mmCIF file of the N, C-alpha and C atoms, coordinates in Angstrom:
data_MODEL
# 
_entry.id   MODEL 
# 
loop_
_atom_site.group_PDB 
_atom_site.id 
_atom_site.type_symbol 
_atom_site.label_atom_id 
_atom_site.label_alt_id 
_atom_site.label_comp_id 
_atom_site.label_asym_id 
_atom_site.label_entity_id 
_atom_site.label_seq_id 
_atom_site.pdbx_PDB_ins_code 
_atom_site.Cartn_x 
_atom_site.Cartn_y 
_atom_site.Cartn_z 
_atom_site.occupancy 
_atom_site.B_iso_or_equiv 
_atom_site.pdbx_formal_charge 
_atom_site.auth_seq_id 
_atom_site.auth_comp_id 
_atom_site.auth_asym_id 
_atom_site.auth_atom_id 
_atom_site.pdbx_PDB_model_num 
ATOM 1   N N  . MET A 1 1  ? -21.716 -17.766 7.455   1.00 0.00 ? 1  MET A N  1 
ATOM 2   C CA . MET A 1 1  ? -21.591 -17.813 6.282   1.00 0.00 ? 1  MET A CA 1 
ATOM 3   C C  . MET A 1 1  ? -22.300 -18.395 5.205   1.00 0.00 ? 1  MET A C  1 
ATOM 4   N N  . ASN A 1 2  ? -22.772 -17.663 4.555   1.00 0.00 ? 2  ASN A N  1 
ATOM 5   C CA . ASN A 1 2  ? -23.835 -17.423 3.350   1.00 0.00 ? 2  ASN A CA 1 
ATOM 6   C C  . ASN A 1 2  ? -23.337 -18.916 2.350   1.00 0.00 ? 2  ASN A C  1 
ATOM 7   N N  . ARG A 1 3  ? -23.558 -20.072 2.584   1.00 0.00 ? 3  ARG A N  1 
ATOM 8   C CA . ARG A 1 3  ? -23.083 -21.349 1.595   1.00 0.00 ? 3  ARG A CA 1 
ATOM 9   C C  . ARG A 1 3  ? -23.923 -21.173 0.077   1.00 0.00 ? 3  ARG A C  1 
ATOM 10  N N  . GLN A 1 4  ? -25.151 -20.414 -0.109  1.00 0.00 ? 4  GLN A N  1 
ATOM 11  C CA . GLN A 1 4  ? -25.491 -20.571 -1.214  1.00 0.00 ? 4  GLN A CA 1 
ATOM 12  C C  . GLN A 1 4  ? -24.971 -19.499 -2.114  1.00 0.00 ? 4  GLN A C  1 
ATOM 13  N N  . LYS A 1 5  ? -24.042 -18.611 -1.764  1.00 0.00 ? 5  LYS A N  1 
ATOM 14  C CA . LYS A 1 5  ? -23.257 -17.754 -2.344  1.00 0.00 ? 5  LYS A CA 1 
ATOM 15  C C  . LYS A 1 5  ? -21.925 -18.544 -2.556  1.00 0.00 ? 5  LYS A C  1 
ATOM 16  N N  . ALA A 1 6  ? -21.353 -19.938 -2.096  1.00 0.00 ? 6  ALA A N  1 
ATOM 17  C CA . ALA A 1 6  ? -20.151 -20.008 -1.969  1.00 0.00 ? 6  ALA A CA 1 
ATOM 18  C C  . ALA A 1 6  ? -19.974 -20.808 -3.364  1.00 0.00 ? 6  ALA A C  1 
ATOM 19  N N  . SER A 1 7  ? -18.791 -20.847 -3.879  1.00 0.00 ? 7  SER A N  1 
ATOM 20  C CA . SER A 1 7  ? -18.944 -21.233 -5.112  1.00 0.00 ? 7  SER A CA 1 
ATOM 21  C C  . SER A 1 7  ? -17.138 -21.455 -5.576  1.00 0.00 ? 7  SER A C  1 
ATOM 22  N N  . PRO A 1 8  ? -16.550 -22.012 -6.304  1.00 0.00 ? 8  PRO A N  1 
ATOM 23  C CA . PRO A 1 8  ? -15.356 -22.115 -6.334  1.00 0.00 ? 8  PRO A CA 1 
ATOM 24  C C  . PRO A 1 8  ? -14.484 -20.885 -7.048  1.00 0.00 ? 8  PRO A C  1 
ATOM 25  N N  . ARG A 1 9  ? -15.205 -20.178 -7.872  1.00 0.00 ? 9  ARG A N  1 
ATOM 26  C CA . ARG A 1 9  ? -14.464 -19.343 -8.204  1.00 0.00 ? 9  ARG A CA 1 
ATOM 27  C C  . ARG A 1 9  ? -14.386 -18.203 -7.194  1.00 0.00 ? 9  ARG A C  1 
ATOM 28  N N  . ARG A 1 10 ? -15.738 -17.515 -6.573  1.00 0.00 ? 10 ARG A N  1 
ATOM 29  C CA . ARG A 1 10 ? -15.526 -17.109 -5.084  1.00 0.00 ? 10 ARG A CA 1 
ATOM 30  C C  . ARG A 1 10 ? -14.360 -17.264 -4.105  1.00 0.00 ? 10 ARG A C  1 
ATOM 31  N N  . ILE A 1 11 ? -14.236 -18.279 -4.230  1.00 0.00 ? 11 ILE A N  1 
ATOM 32  C CA . ILE A 1 11 ? -13.211 -18.699 -3.100  1.00 0.00 ? 11 ILE A CA 1 
ATOM 33  C C  . ILE A 1 11 ? -12.225 -18.539 -3.572  1.00 0.00 ? 11 ILE A C  1 
ATOM 34  N N  . LEU A 1 12 ? -11.631 -18.498 -5.079  1.00 0.00 ? 12 LEU A N  1 
ATOM 35  C CA . LEU A 1 12 ? -10.232 -18.525 -5.417  1.00 0.00 ? 12 LEU A CA 1 
ATOM 36  C C  . LEU A 1 12 ? -10.293 -16.747 -5.391  1.00 0.00 ? 12 LEU A C  1 
ATOM 37  N N  . ARG A 1 13 ? -11.110 -16.307 -5.956  1.00 0.00 ? 13 ARG A N  1 
ATOM 38  C CA . ARG A 1 13 ? -11.213 -14.743 -5.737  1.00 0.00 ? 13 ARG A CA 1 
ATOM 39  C C  . ARG A 1 13 ? -10.934 -14.279 -4.666  1.00 0.00 ? 13 ARG A C  1 
ATOM 40  N N  . ARG A 1 14 ? -11.467 -15.017 -3.540  1.00 0.00 ? 14 ARG A N  1 
ATOM 41  C CA . ARG A 1 14 ? -10.976 -14.552 -2.227  1.00 0.00 ? 14 ARG A CA 1 
ATOM 42  C C  . ARG A 1 14 ? -9.634  -14.479 -1.426  1.00 0.00 ? 14 ARG A C  1 
ATOM 43  N N  . SER A 1 15 ? -9.378  -16.101 -2.106  1.00 0.00 ? 15 SER A N  1 
ATOM 44  C CA . SER A 1 15 ? -7.739  -16.306 -1.959  1.00 0.00 ? 15 SER A CA 1 
ATOM 45  C C  . SER A 1 15 ? -7.018  -15.382 -2.477  1.00 0.00 ? 15 SER A C  1 
ATOM 46  N N  . ALA A 1 16 ? -6.914  -15.118 -3.799  1.00 0.00 ? 16 ALA A N  1 
ATOM 47  C CA . ALA A 1 16 ? -6.256  -14.120 -4.528  1.00 0.00 ? 16 ALA A CA 1 
ATOM 48  C C  . ALA A 1 16 ? -6.301  -12.477 -3.865  1.00 0.00 ? 16 ALA A C  1 
ATOM 49  N N  . ALA A 1 17 ? -7.423  -12.061 -3.569  1.00 0.00 ? 17 ALA A N  1 
ATOM 50  C CA . ALA A 1 17 ? -7.457  -11.261 -2.521  1.00 0.00 ? 17 ALA A CA 1 
ATOM 51  C C  . ALA A 1 17 ? -6.738  -10.903 -1.300  1.00 0.00 ? 17 ALA A C  1 
ATOM 52  N N  . ALA A 1 18 ? -7.088  -12.049 -0.528  1.00 0.00 ? 18 ALA A N  1 
ATOM 53  C CA . ALA A 1 18 ? -5.946  -11.959 0.212   1.00 0.00 ? 18 ALA A CA 1 
ATOM 54  C C  . ALA A 1 18 ? -4.316  -12.040 0.100   1.00 0.00 ? 18 ALA A C  1 
ATOM 55  N N  . ASP A 1 19 ? -4.426  -12.575 -0.581  1.00 0.00 ? 19 ASP A N  1 
ATOM 56  C CA . ASP A 1 19 ? -2.457  -12.972 -1.016  1.00 0.00 ? 19 ASP A CA 1 
ATOM 57  C C  . ASP A 1 19 ? -2.192  -11.707 -1.533  1.00 0.00 ? 19 ASP A C  1 
ATOM 58  N N  . GLN A 1 20 ? -3.125  -10.639 -2.136  1.00 0.00 ? 20 GLN A N  1 
ATOM 59  C CA . GLN A 1 20 ? -2.635  -9.232  -2.991  1.00 0.00 ? 20 GLN A CA 1 
ATOM 60  C C  . GLN A 1 20 ? -2.462  -8.800  -1.789  1.00 0.00 ? 20 GLN A C  1 
ATOM 61  N N  . LYS A 1 21 ? -3.414  -8.693  -0.369  1.00 0.00 ? 21 LYS A N  1 
ATOM 62  C CA . LYS A 1 21 ? -2.915  -7.932  0.638   1.00 0.00 ? 21 LYS A CA 1 
ATOM 63  C C  . LYS A 1 21 ? -1.963  -8.154  1.263   1.00 0.00 ? 21 LYS A C  1 
ATOM 64  N N  . ARG A 1 22 ? -1.543  -9.211  1.180   1.00 0.00 ? 22 ARG A N  1 
ATOM 65  C CA . ARG A 1 22 ? -0.241  -9.837  2.248   1.00 0.00 ? 22 ARG A CA 1 
ATOM 66  C C  . ARG A 1 22 ? 1.013   -9.292  1.432   1.00 0.00 ? 22 ARG A C  1 
ATOM 67  N N  . ALA A 1 23 ? 1.002   -9.760  -0.006  1.00 0.00 ? 23 ALA A N  1 
ATOM 68  C CA . ALA A 1 23 ? 1.953   -9.016  -0.908  1.00 0.00 ? 23 ALA A CA 1 
ATOM 69  C C  . ALA A 1 23 ? 2.126   -7.200  -0.621  1.00 0.00 ? 23 ALA A C  1 
ATOM 70  N N  . LEU A 1 24 ? 0.747   -6.571  -0.616  1.00 0.00 ? 24 LEU A N  1 
ATOM 71  C CA . LEU A 1 24 ? 1.452   -5.229  -0.280  1.00 0.00 ? 24 LEU A CA 1 
ATOM 72  C C  . LEU A 1 24 ? 1.685   -4.793  1.056   1.00 0.00 ? 24 LEU A C  1 
ATOM 73  N N  . ALA A 1 25 ? 1.418   -6.045  2.187   1.00 0.00 ? 25 ALA A N  1 
ATOM 74  C CA . ALA A 1 25 ? 1.720   -5.323  3.231   1.00 0.00 ? 25 ALA A CA 1 
ATOM 75  C C  . ALA A 1 25 ? 3.492   -5.418  3.291   1.00 0.00 ? 25 ALA A C  1 
ATOM 76  N N  . LYS A 1 26 ? 3.499   -7.016  2.912   1.00 0.00 ? 26 LYS A N  1 
ATOM 77  C CA . LYS A 1 26 ? 5.112   -7.185  2.735   1.00 0.00 ? 26 LYS A CA 1 
ATOM 78  C C  . LYS A 1 26 ? 6.057   -6.320  2.317   1.00 0.00 ? 26 LYS A C  1 
ATOM 79  N N  . ALA A 1 27 ? 5.099   -5.603  0.797   1.00 0.00 ? 27 ALA A N  1 
ATOM 80  C CA . ALA A 1 27 ? 6.164   -4.419  -0.153  1.00 0.00 ? 27 ALA A CA 1 
ATOM 81  C C  . ALA A 1 27 ? 6.238   -3.276  1.057   1.00 0.00 ? 27 ALA A C  1 
ATOM 82  N N  . ILE A 1 28 ? 4.977   -2.747  1.643   1.00 0.00 ? 28 ILE A N  1 
ATOM 83  C CA . ILE A 1 28 ? 5.215   -1.278  2.416   1.00 0.00 ? 28 ILE A CA 1 
ATOM 84  C C  . ILE A 1 28 ? 6.296   -1.901  3.708   1.00 0.00 ? 28 ILE A C  1 
ATOM 85  N N  . LEU A 1 29 ? 6.395   -2.817  4.375   1.00 0.00 ? 29 LEU A N  1 
ATOM 86  C CA . LEU A 1 29 ? 7.107   -2.967  5.563   1.00 0.00 ? 29 LEU A CA 1 
ATOM 87  C C  . LEU A 1 29 ? 8.574   -3.193  5.041   1.00 0.00 ? 29 LEU A C  1 
ATOM 88  N N  . GLN A 1 30 ? 8.865   -3.457  3.703   1.00 0.00 ? 30 GLN A N  1 
ATOM 89  C CA . GLN A 1 30 ? 10.229  -3.469  3.245   1.00 0.00 ? 30 GLN A CA 1 
ATOM 90  C C  . GLN A 1 30 ? 10.680  -2.035  2.587   1.00 0.00 ? 30 GLN A C  1 
ATOM 91  N N  . LEU A 1 31 ? 9.705   -1.132  2.749   1.00 0.00 ? 31 LEU A N  1 
ATOM 92  C CA . LEU A 1 31 ? 10.265  0.278   2.527   1.00 0.00 ? 31 LEU A CA 1 
ATOM 93  C C  . LEU A 1 31 ? 11.087  0.756   3.226   1.00 0.00 ? 31 LEU A C  1 
ATOM 94  N N  . PRO A 1 32 ? 12.098  1.459   2.975   1.00 0.00 ? 32 PRO A N  1 
ATOM 95  C CA . PRO A 1 32 ? 12.857  2.203   4.029   1.00 0.00 ? 32 PRO A CA 1 
ATOM 96  C C  . PRO A 1 32 ? 12.048  2.896   4.773   1.00 0.00 ? 32 PRO A C  1 
ATOM 97  N N  . ALA A 1 33 ? 12.639  3.250   6.351   1.00 0.00 ? 33 ALA A N  1 
ATOM 98  C CA . ALA A 1 33 ? 11.491  3.945   6.828   1.00 0.00 ? 33 ALA A CA 1 
ATOM 99  C C  . ALA A 1 33 ? 11.135  5.365   6.471   1.00 0.00 ? 33 ALA A C  1 
ATOM 100 N N  . ASP A 1 34 ? 11.801  5.980   5.879   1.00 0.00 ? 34 ASP A N  1 
ATOM 101 C CA . ASP A 1 34 ? 11.595  7.396   5.506   1.00 0.00 ? 34 ASP A CA 1 
ATOM 102 C C  . ASP A 1 34 ? 10.534  7.050   4.350   1.00 0.00 ? 34 ASP A C  1 
ATOM 103 N N  . LEU A 1 35 ? 10.882  6.187   3.483   1.00 0.00 ? 35 LEU A N  1 
ATOM 104 C CA . LEU A 1 35 ? 9.616   6.207   2.550   1.00 0.00 ? 35 LEU A CA 1 
ATOM 105 C C  . LEU A 1 35 ? 8.304   5.367   3.227   1.00 0.00 ? 35 LEU A C  1 
ATOM 106 N N  . ARG A 1 36 ? 8.318   4.896   4.075   1.00 0.00 ? 36 ARG A N  1 
ATOM 107 C CA . ARG A 1 36 ? 7.039   3.629   4.501   1.00 0.00 ? 36 ARG A CA 1 
ATOM 108 C C  . ARG A 1 36 ? 6.236   5.003   5.365   1.00 0.00 ? 36 ARG A C  1 
ATOM 109 N N  . ASP A 1 37 ? 7.048   5.742   6.244   1.00 0.00 ? 37 ASP A N  1 
ATOM 110 C CA . ASP A 1 37 ? 6.425   6.754   6.907   1.00 0.00 ? 37 ASP A CA 1 
ATOM 111 C C  . ASP A 1 37 ? 5.712   7.655   6.227   1.00 0.00 ? 37 ASP A C  1 
ATOM 112 N N  . VAL A 1 38 ? 6.097   8.243   4.874   1.00 0.00 ? 38 VAL A N  1 
ATOM 113 C CA . VAL A 1 38 ? 5.466   8.890   4.278   1.00 0.00 ? 38 VAL A CA 1 
ATOM 114 C C  . VAL A 1 38 ? 4.088   8.677   3.524   1.00 0.00 ? 38 VAL A C  1 
ATOM 115 N N  . PHE A 1 39 ? 4.222   7.376   2.982   1.00 0.00 ? 39 PHE A N  1 
ATOM 116 C CA . PHE A 1 39 ? 3.146   6.693   2.508   1.00 0.00 ? 39 PHE A CA 1 
ATOM 117 C C  . PHE A 1 39 ? 2.201   6.140   3.707   1.00 0.00 ? 39 PHE A C  1 
ATOM 118 N N  . LEU A 1 40 ? 2.230   5.786   4.699   1.00 0.00 ? 40 LEU A N  1 
ATOM 119 C CA . LEU A 1 40 ? 1.767   5.294   5.711   1.00 0.00 ? 40 LEU A CA 1 
ATOM 120 C C  . LEU A 1 40 ? 0.638   6.282   5.982   1.00 0.00 ? 40 LEU A C  1 
ATOM 121 N N  . LEU A 1 41 ? 1.595   7.941   6.435   1.00 0.00 ? 41 LEU A N  1 
ATOM 122 C CA . LEU A 1 41 ? 0.836   8.779   6.900   1.00 0.00 ? 41 LEU A CA 1 
ATOM 123 C C  . LEU A 1 41 ? 0.082   9.581   5.889   1.00 0.00 ? 41 LEU A C  1 
ATOM 124 N N  . HIS A 1 42 ? 0.148   9.477   4.438   1.00 0.00 ? 42 HIS A N  1 
ATOM 125 C CA . HIS A 1 42 ? -0.604  10.142  3.301   1.00 0.00 ? 42 HIS A CA 1 
ATOM 126 C C  . HIS A 1 42 ? -1.783  9.236   2.920   1.00 0.00 ? 42 HIS A C  1 
ATOM 127 N N  . ARG A 1 43 ? -1.204  7.884   2.445   1.00 0.00 ? 43 ARG A N  1 
ATOM 128 C CA . ARG A 1 43 ? -2.327  6.879   1.970   1.00 0.00 ? 43 ARG A CA 1 
ATOM 129 C C  . ARG A 1 43 ? -3.413  6.606   2.812   1.00 0.00 ? 43 ARG A C  1 
ATOM 130 N N  . MET A 1 44 ? -2.977  5.937   3.980   1.00 0.00 ? 44 MET A N  1 
ATOM 131 C CA . MET A 1 44 ? -3.269  5.204   5.355   1.00 0.00 ? 44 MET A CA 1 
ATOM 132 C C  . MET A 1 44 ? -4.113  6.267   6.206   1.00 0.00 ? 44 MET A C  1 
ATOM 133 N N  . ALA A 1 45 ? -3.324  7.053   6.789   1.00 0.00 ? 45 ALA A N  1 
ATOM 134 C CA . ALA A 1 45 ? -4.099  7.934   7.854   1.00 0.00 ? 45 ALA A CA 1 
ATOM 135 C C  . ALA A 1 45 ? -4.493  9.359   7.049   1.00 0.00 ? 45 ALA A C  1 
ATOM 136 N N  . GLY A 1 46 ? -4.454  9.801   5.741   1.00 0.00 ? 46 GLY A N  1 
ATOM 137 C CA . GLY A 1 46 ? -4.883  10.232  5.192   1.00 0.00 ? 46 GLY A CA 1 
ATOM 138 C C  . GLY A 1 46 ? -4.511  11.950  5.119   1.00 0.00 ? 46 GLY A C  1 
ATOM 139 N N  . LEU A 1 47 ? -3.217  11.926  5.805   1.00 0.00 ? 47 LEU A N  1 
ATOM 140 C CA . LEU A 1 47 ? -2.641  13.544  6.029   1.00 0.00 ? 47 LEU A CA 1 
ATOM 141 C C  . LEU A 1 47 ? -2.084  14.095  5.091   1.00 0.00 ? 47 LEU A C  1 
ATOM 142 N N  . SER A 1 48 ? -2.356  15.343  4.756   1.00 0.00 ? 48 SER A N  1 
ATOM 143 C CA . SER A 1 48 ? -1.803  16.409  3.716   1.00 0.00 ? 48 SER A CA 1 
ATOM 144 C C  . SER A 1 48 ? -0.244  16.385  3.806   1.00 0.00 ? 48 SER A C  1 
ATOM 145 N N  . PHE A 1 49 ? 0.195   16.767  2.438   1.00 0.00 ? 49 PHE A N  1 
ATOM 146 C CA . PHE A 1 49 ? 1.609   16.860  2.506   1.00 0.00 ? 49 PHE A CA 1 
ATOM 147 C C  . PHE A 1 49 ? 1.987   17.807  3.873   1.00 0.00 ? 49 PHE A C  1 
ATOM 148 N N  . GLU A 1 50 ? 1.129   18.793  3.688   1.00 0.00 ? 50 GLU A N  1 
ATOM 149 C CA . GLU A 1 50 ? 1.494   19.939  4.929   1.00 0.00 ? 50 GLU A CA 1 
ATOM 150 C C  . GLU A 1 50 ? 1.492   19.369  6.057   1.00 0.00 ? 50 GLU A C  1 
ATOM 151 N N  . GLU A 1 51 ? 0.550   18.583  6.820   1.00 0.00 ? 51 GLU A N  1 
ATOM 152 C CA . GLU A 1 51 ? 0.740   17.829  7.774   1.00 0.00 ? 51 GLU A CA 1 
ATOM 153 C C  . GLU A 1 51 ? 1.672   16.933  8.137   1.00 0.00 ? 51 GLU A C  1 
ATOM 154 N N  . ILE A 1 52 ? 1.776   16.170  7.173   1.00 0.00 ? 52 ILE A N  1 
ATOM 155 C CA . ILE A 1 52 ? 3.142   15.135  6.992   1.00 0.00 ? 52 ILE A CA 1 
ATOM 156 C C  . ILE A 1 52 ? 4.480   16.044  7.010   1.00 0.00 ? 52 ILE A C  1 
ATOM 157 N N  . GLY A 1 53 ? 4.573   16.969  6.796   1.00 0.00 ? 53 GLY A N  1 
ATOM 158 C CA . GLY A 1 53 ? 5.827   18.308  6.897   1.00 0.00 ? 53 GLY A CA 1 
ATOM 159 C C  . GLY A 1 53 ? 5.841   18.199  8.239   1.00 0.00 ? 53 GLY A C  1 
ATOM 160 N N  . GLN A 1 54 ? 5.174   19.207  8.873   1.00 0.00 ? 54 GLN A N  1 
ATOM 161 C CA . GLN A 1 54 ? 5.136   19.498  9.787   1.00 0.00 ? 54 GLN A CA 1 
ATOM 162 C C  . GLN A 1 54 ? 4.998   18.232  11.133  1.00 0.00 ? 54 GLN A C  1 
ATOM 163 N N  . GLN A 1 55 ? 4.840   16.897  10.534  1.00 0.00 ? 55 GLN A N  1 
ATOM 164 C CA . GLN A 1 55 ? 5.093   16.121  11.871  1.00 0.00 ? 55 GLN A CA 1 
ATOM 165 C C  . GLN A 1 55 ? 6.400   15.492  11.570  1.00 0.00 ? 55 GLN A C  1 
ATOM 166 N N  . LEU A 1 56 ? 7.237   15.464  10.177  1.00 0.00 ? 56 LEU A N  1 
ATOM 167 C CA . LEU A 1 56 ? 7.959   14.872  10.147  1.00 0.00 ? 56 LEU A CA 1 
ATOM 168 C C  . LEU A 1 56 ? 9.048   15.506  9.918   1.00 0.00 ? 56 LEU A C  1 
ATOM 169 N N  . GLY A 1 57 ? 8.971   16.997  9.797   1.00 0.00 ? 57 GLY A N  1 
ATOM 170 C CA . GLY A 1 57 ? 10.112  18.222  9.651   1.00 0.00 ? 57 GLY A CA 1 
ATOM 171 C C  . GLY A 1 57 ? 10.522  18.082  8.243   1.00 0.00 ? 57 GLY A C  1 
ATOM 172 N N  . ILE A 1 58 ? 10.121  17.906  6.947   1.00 0.00 ? 58 ILE A N  1 
ATOM 173 C CA . ILE A 1 58 ? 10.420  17.710  5.879   1.00 0.00 ? 58 ILE A CA 1 
ATOM 174 C C  . ILE A 1 58 ? 9.683   18.353  4.907   1.00 0.00 ? 58 ILE A C  1 
ATOM 175 N N  . GLU A 1 59 ? 10.091  18.962  3.941   1.00 0.00 ? 59 GLU A N  1 
ATOM 176 C CA . GLU A 1 59 ? 9.586   20.106  2.976   1.00 0.00 ? 59 GLU A CA 1 
ATOM 177 C C  . GLU A 1 59 ? 8.791   18.969  2.064   1.00 0.00 ? 59 GLU A C  1 
ATOM 178 N N  . ARG A 1 60 ? 7.908   19.790  1.472   1.00 0.00 ? 60 ARG A N  1 
ATOM 179 C CA . ARG A 1 60 ? 6.741   19.586  0.590   1.00 0.00 ? 60 ARG A CA 1 
ATOM 180 C C  . ARG A 1 60 ? 7.150   18.623  -0.846  1.00 0.00 ? 60 ARG A C  1 
ATOM 181 N N  . THR A 1 61 ? 8.465   19.239  -1.286  1.00 0.00 ? 61 THR A N  1 
ATOM 182 C CA . THR A 1 61 ? 9.221   18.475  -2.631  1.00 0.00 ? 61 THR A CA 1 
ATOM 183 C C  . THR A 1 61 ? 9.899   17.319  -2.141  1.00 0.00 ? 61 THR A C  1 
ATOM 184 N N  . VAL A 1 62 ? 10.193  16.823  -0.663  1.00 0.00 ? 62 VAL A N  1 
ATOM 185 C CA . VAL A 1 62 ? 10.309  15.544  -0.501  1.00 0.00 ? 62 VAL A CA 1 
ATOM 186 C C  . VAL A 1 62 ? 9.775   14.958  -0.147  1.00 0.00 ? 62 VAL A C  1 
ATOM 187 N N  . ILE A 1 63 ? 8.213   15.210  0.460   1.00 0.00 ? 63 ILE A N  1 
ATOM 188 C CA . ILE A 1 63 ? 7.233   14.353  0.405   1.00 0.00 ? 63 ILE A CA 1 
ATOM 189 C C  . ILE A 1 63 ? 6.860   13.710  -0.795  1.00 0.00 ? 63 ILE A C  1 
ATOM 190 N N  . GLN A 1 64 ? 6.556   14.595  -1.498  1.00 0.00 ? 64 GLN A N  1 
ATOM 191 C CA . GLN A 1 64 ? 6.208   14.247  -3.200  1.00 0.00 ? 64 GLN A CA 1 
ATOM 192 C C  . GLN A 1 64 ? 7.274   12.860  -3.506  1.00 0.00 ? 64 GLN A C  1 
ATOM 193 N N  . ALA A 1 65 ? 8.364   13.302  -3.640  1.00 0.00 ? 65 ALA A N  1 
ATOM 194 C CA . ALA A 1 65 ? 9.774   12.410  -3.844  1.00 0.00 ? 65 ALA A CA 1 
ATOM 195 C C  . ALA A 1 65 ? 9.408   11.196  -2.837  1.00 0.00 ? 65 ALA A C  1 
ATOM 196 N N  . TYR A 1 66 ? 9.466   10.987  -2.428  1.00 0.00 ? 66 TYR A N  1 
ATOM 197 C CA . TYR A 1 66 ? 9.353   9.482   -0.994  1.00 0.00 ? 66 TYR A CA 1 
ATOM 198 C C  . TYR A 1 66 ? 8.283   9.177   -1.611  1.00 0.00 ? 66 TYR A C  1 
ATOM 199 N N  . LEU A 1 67 ? 7.140   9.977   -1.541  1.00 0.00 ? 67 LEU A N  1 
ATOM 200 C CA . LEU A 1 67 ? 5.503   9.040   -1.926  1.00 0.00 ? 67 LEU A CA 1 
ATOM 201 C C  . LEU A 1 67 ? 6.050   8.807   -3.214  1.00 0.00 ? 67 LEU A C  1 
ATOM 202 N N  . ALA A 1 68 ? 6.622   9.195   -4.399  1.00 0.00 ? 68 ALA A N  1 
ATOM 203 C CA . ALA A 1 68 ? 6.465   8.179   -5.766  1.00 0.00 ? 68 ALA A CA 1 
ATOM 204 C C  . ALA A 1 68 ? 7.517   7.545   -5.466  1.00 0.00 ? 68 ALA A C  1 
ATOM 205 N N  . GLU A 1 69 ? 8.895   7.723   -4.919  1.00 0.00 ? 69 GLU A N  1 
ATOM 206 C CA . GLU A 1 69 ? 9.069   6.316   -4.833  1.00 0.00 ? 69 GLU A CA 1 
ATOM 207 C C  . GLU A 1 69 ? 8.758   5.367   -4.128  1.00 0.00 ? 69 GLU A C  1 
ATOM 208 N N  . ALA A 1 70 ? 8.116   5.396   -2.880  1.00 0.00 ? 70 ALA A N  1 
ATOM 209 C CA . ALA A 1 70 ? 7.356   4.503   -2.566  1.00 0.00 ? 70 ALA A CA 1 
ATOM 210 C C  . ALA A 1 70 ? 6.499   3.705   -2.983  1.00 0.00 ? 70 ALA A C  1 
ATOM 211 N N  . LEU A 1 71 ? 5.607   4.245   -3.965  1.00 0.00 ? 71 LEU A N  1 
ATOM 212 C CA . LEU A 1 71 ? 4.483   3.835   -4.774  1.00 0.00 ? 71 LEU A CA 1 
ATOM 213 C C  . LEU A 1 71 ? 5.215   2.793   -5.755  1.00 0.00 ? 71 LEU A C  1 
ATOM 214 N N  . ALA A 1 72 ? 6.278   3.599   -6.683  1.00 0.00 ? 72 ALA A N  1 
ATOM 215 C CA . ALA A 1 72 ? 7.171   2.986   -7.463  1.00 0.00 ? 72 ALA A CA 1 
ATOM 216 C C  . ALA A 1 72 ? 7.793   1.562   -7.254  1.00 0.00 ? 72 ALA A C  1 
ATOM 217 N N  . ARG A 1 73 ? 8.302   1.611   -5.920  1.00 0.00 ? 73 ARG A N  1 
ATOM 218 C CA . ARG A 1 73 ? 8.650   -0.198  -5.257  1.00 0.00 ? 73 ARG A CA 1 
ATOM 219 C C  . ARG A 1 73 ? 7.348   -0.653  -4.996  1.00 0.00 ? 73 ARG A C  1 
ATOM 220 N N  . ILE A 1 74 ? 6.530   -0.146  -4.601  1.00 0.00 ? 74 ILE A N  1 
ATOM 221 C CA . ILE A 1 74 ? 5.524   -1.065  -3.980  1.00 0.00 ? 74 ILE A CA 1 
ATOM 222 C C  . ILE A 1 74 ? 4.728   -1.745  -5.541  1.00 0.00 ? 74 ILE A C  1 
ATOM 223 N N  . VAL A 1 75 ? 4.733   -1.165  -6.270  1.00 0.00 ? 75 VAL A N  1 
ATOM 224 C CA . VAL A 1 75 ? 4.332   -1.659  -7.534  1.00 0.00 ? 75 VAL A CA 1 
ATOM 225 C C  . VAL A 1 75 ? 5.284   -2.632  -8.164  1.00 0.00 ? 75 VAL A C  1 
ATOM 226 N N  . ARG A 1 76 ? 6.528   -2.497  -8.157  1.00 0.00 ? 76 ARG A N  1 
ATOM 227 C CA . ARG A 1 76 ? 7.315   -3.354  -8.624  1.00 0.00 ? 76 ARG A CA 1 
ATOM 228 C C  . ARG A 1 76 ? 6.978   -4.716  -7.646  1.00 0.00 ? 76 ARG A C  1 
ATOM 229 N N  . ALA A 1 77 ? 6.710   -4.413  -6.694  1.00 0.00 ? 77 ALA A N  1 
ATOM 230 C CA . ALA A 1 77 ? 6.784   -5.803  -5.967  1.00 0.00 ? 77 ALA A CA 1 
ATOM 231 C C  . ALA A 1 77 ? 5.496   -6.403  -5.648  1.00 0.00 ? 77 ALA A C  1 
ATOM 232 N N  . ALA A 1 78 ? 4.814   -5.824  -6.438  1.00 0.00 ? 78 ALA A N  1 
ATOM 233 C CA . ALA A 1 78 ? 3.286   -6.280  -6.580  1.00 0.00 ? 78 ALA A CA 1 
ATOM 234 C C  . ALA A 1 78 ? 3.536   -7.405  -7.493  1.00 0.00 ? 78 ALA A C  1 
ATOM 235 N N  . PRO A 1 79 ? 2.720   -8.550  -7.112  1.00 0.00 ? 79 PRO A N  1 
ATOM 236 C CA . PRO A 1 79 ? 2.392   -9.642  -8.007  1.00 0.00 ? 79 PRO A CA 1 
ATOM 237 C C  . PRO A 1 79 ? 1.895   -9.346  -9.090  1.00 0.00 ? 79 PRO A C  1 
ATOM 238 N N  . PRO A 1 80 ? 1.477   -9.845  -10.627 1.00 0.00 ? 80 PRO A N  1 
ATOM 239 C CA . PRO A 1 80 ? 0.625   -9.414  -11.242 1.00 0.00 ? 80 PRO A CA 1 
ATOM 240 C C  . PRO A 1 80 ? -0.405  -9.829  -10.875 1.00 0.00 ? 80 PRO A C  1 
ATOM 241 N N  . THR A 1 81 ? -1.338  -9.313  -11.689 1.00 0.00 ? 81 THR A N  1 
ATOM 242 C CA . THR A 1 81 ? -3.090  -9.659  -11.531 1.00 0.00 ? 81 THR A CA 1 
ATOM 243 C C  . THR A 1 81 ? -3.210  -10.230 -12.670 1.00 0.00 ? 81 THR A C  1 
ATOM 244 N N  . GLU A 1 82 ? -4.335  -11.453 -12.177 1.00 0.00 ? 82 GLU A N  1 
ATOM 245 C CA . GLU A 1 82 ? -5.068  -12.126 -13.275 1.00 0.00 ? 82 GLU A CA 1 
ATOM 246 C C  . GLU A 1 82 ? -5.890  -11.372 -13.748 1.00 0.00 ? 82 GLU A C  1 
ATOM 247 N N  . THR A 1 83 ? -6.078  -11.624 -14.906 1.00 0.00 ? 83 THR A N  1 
ATOM 248 C CA . THR A 1 83 ? -7.607  -11.027 -15.992 1.00 0.00 ? 83 THR A CA 1 
ATOM 249 C C  . THR A 1 83 ? -8.596  -11.815 -15.956 1.00 0.00 ? 83 THR A C  1 
# 
């Protein structure tokens, strides 16, 4: 660890970032399985809607709706960020 770069402000930012990551993970885990699967496959694994549709056997419009709902729920669950 570079001790010269350590400062209370940096420590707080790192702590806040870690808290945000935990909150995001919790929000994702709390999604219903169908929404969570689509979110993870698209946002984390980088699959296209077509690939997700083939893998899960669902239509593109359903994938779009699931992704939109997953994102809305994650945003609602996210703690407010400090500016």
